[in-house]
C-alpha positions as CSV (number, residue, x, y, z in Angstrom):
1,M,125.8,26.2,0.8
2,D,127.5,28.6,3.2
3,P,130.9,27.7,4.6
4,I,131.2,27.3,8.3
5,V,133.6,29.8,9.7
6,T,134.9,30.3,13.3
7,V,134.0,33.4,15.1
8,Q,137.1,33.3,17.3
9,D,138.4,36.6,15.9
10,A,135.1,38.4,16.6
11,V,135.0,36.9,20.1
12,T,138.6,37.5,21.1
13,A,138.5,41.0,19.8
14,F,136.4,41.8,22.9
15,A,138.5,39.7,25.3
16,D,139.7,42.8,27.2
17,F,136.1,43.8,27.9
18,I,135.1,40.4,29.2
19,E,137.1,40.6,32.4
20,P,135.8,42.9,35.2
21,T,137.7,46.1,35.8
22,N,139.4,46.9,39.1
23,A,136.6,49.4,39.9
24,E,134.0,46.7,39.3
25,L,136.0,44.2,41.6
26,D,136.2,46.9,44.3
27,A,132.5,47.5,44.1
28,I,131.9,43.7,44.5
29,D,134.2,43.7,47.5
30,R,132.2,46.6,49.1
31,E,128.9,44.8,48.4
32,M,130.1,41.3,49.6
33,P,128.8,41.7,53.2
34,V,125.3,42.6,51.8
35,I,125.5,39.7,49.3
36,L,126.4,37.2,52.1
37,A,123.7,38.5,54.4
38,D,121.1,38.1,51.6
39,V,122.3,34.6,51.0
40,D,121.8,33.8,54.7
41,L,118.4,35.3,54.7
42,L,117.4,33.3,51.6
43,D,118.8,30.1,53.1
44,A,116.7,30.7,56.2
45,Q,113.6,31.4,54.1
46,I,114.1,28.4,51.8
47,T,114.4,26.0,54.7
48,T,110.8,26.8,55.7
49,L,109.2,26.5,52.2
50,D,108.0,23.0,52.6
51,R,107.0,23.0,56.3
52,V,105.4,25.2,58.9
53,P,108.1,27.4,60.4
54,T,109.0,26.6,64.0
55,E,109.8,29.2,66.6
56,F,113.5,28.5,65.9
57,D,113.0,29.1,62.2
58,E,111.2,32.4,62.8
59,R,114.0,33.6,65.0
60,R,116.6,32.5,62.4
61,I,114.7,34.5,59.7
62,R,114.4,37.6,61.9
63,R,118.1,37.5,62.7
64,A,119.0,37.0,59.1
65,R,116.7,39.9,58.1
66,R,118.3,42.2,60.7
67,R,121.8,41.2,59.5
68,A,120.8,41.9,55.9
69,L,119.4,45.3,56.8
70,A,122.4,46.2,59.0
71,A,124.8,45.2,56.1
72,R,122.8,47.5,53.7
73,V,122.9,50.4,56.2
74,A,126.6,49.9,56.7
75,M,127.3,49.9,53.0
76,I,125.2,53.0,52.4
77,N,126.9,54.8,55.3
78,Q,130.3,53.9,53.9
79,T,129.3,55.1,50.4
80,A,127.8,58.3,51.8
81,G,130.9,58.9,53.9
82,A,133.2,58.4,51.0
83,S,131.3,60.8,48.8
84,L,131.2,63.7,51.3
85,A,133.9,66.3,50.8
86,G,136.5,66.5,53.6
87,G,135.7,63.0,54.9
88,A,133.0,64.3,57.2
89,A,130.6,61.5,57.9
């Protein structure tokens, strides 16, 4: 019969790697407008899953889709502007 041993030492040895780094948190902050816009789009689409979309629903989905695309474009432009030498964007 094998003895039961805790694996706390093995788990806590990697405790420093479990937390996100500052760079990862900054990346999440930069992507947050895109994430929130995608959540709004999904919310608009989910509401119409069990019924026929009304004109209001279709407008809501179109607006949410445009906001999601605009958020992606803004994030890409910020990323491209930051990567250009001399800050020319």
